N, C-alpha and C positions, 0 to 999 in steps of 0.2 A: 375260546381258549387262548391263553397267552403264548407268544412265541418263545418265551424263556423255558428252559428245561429245569430251572431252579425255583425252589419255593422262596417267596419274598422274605419270609422270616428267617431263612437260613443265611448265615454268614459264610461266603465261600472261603475255602482254604487256599493256600498257595498251590497245593496239588490240584484243586478244582480248577484254578485259573490256568495252570499249565496244561491240564487235560483239555480244557476248552480251546485254548490256542491251537494245540496240536490237532484236535478234532476239526476245527475250522480250516486249518491249512491242508489237512488230508483230503478235504472235499474239493480242493482246487485242482486245476490243471497245472502242469509243470510251468514254472515261471510266473504264476499268478501270486498275488499277495493280498494281505488284509490290513486294515487299519486296526490299531490296538483297541479302539473304541468298540469294534465289532465283538471282541472277546468280552469286554466289560458289559455290553448291552445284553449279553446272554444271561446276566444275573438280575435282570429286571429293570423297572423304570427308575430306580435309584442308582443306575450304573455309574454316574459320575463319582459317587463316593468310593467306588471300587478302583478308580483309575490309579491311585498310588500303589495299590496292591498288584494291579495288572503290570505296571511299570517294573515293580520289583521282581515279579515272576518272569517277565520278559528278560530282564537283565540276567537272572539266574539261568534262563534257558539259553541265552547267547553264550554265556560262560561254559555251559555244558555242551555247546556246539549242536544244539537241537534246532535252532532257528537263527536267522539273520535279521537285523534291523537295517533298513535302508532309508535314505533321504535323497530325493532326486536321483534315484538309481545307484547311489554310492553306499556301500556297506559302512555302517557306523561301528566304530570301536567303542564298546561300552566302558572300557577301562579308561579311555581318554575323554569321553563325553557322557555325562550323566543324563539319562533320559528325561529327568525332571527339568533340566535347563535347556533342552533343545527346543527351538522355536520353529514352527512350521510342521507340515505333515511328515510323518514317518510311516513306513510300511513294514510288515512282518512277512517273512517268507521262509520256506524250507531252504537249507543250504544247498547251493549248487553242487552237483556231483564233482568230486575231485578225482583226478587221475591217480593211479597207484604211484606214479613217479613223482607226484607233487610233494 
């Protein structure tokens, strides 16, 4: 049986991608992160074709303050840097808890 939860003939929606990213992140311990490709790989062996969709969903999720994108431990502002143009590995994580006074 395949590791993917998705049928190979189905095209994932933006909501499917968002749900998969959150599902993967919720399985982690506090402070852990995932690579965006982990979310794409959940959609089967043709995961590379879904990377533009994954990047778009990730950008939306950052804007909605559901996740953070980091590179070398530094949070990336997706309004200043397009995920398509970033070179090198990035990671996805749940936002760090903020104090009420922040």
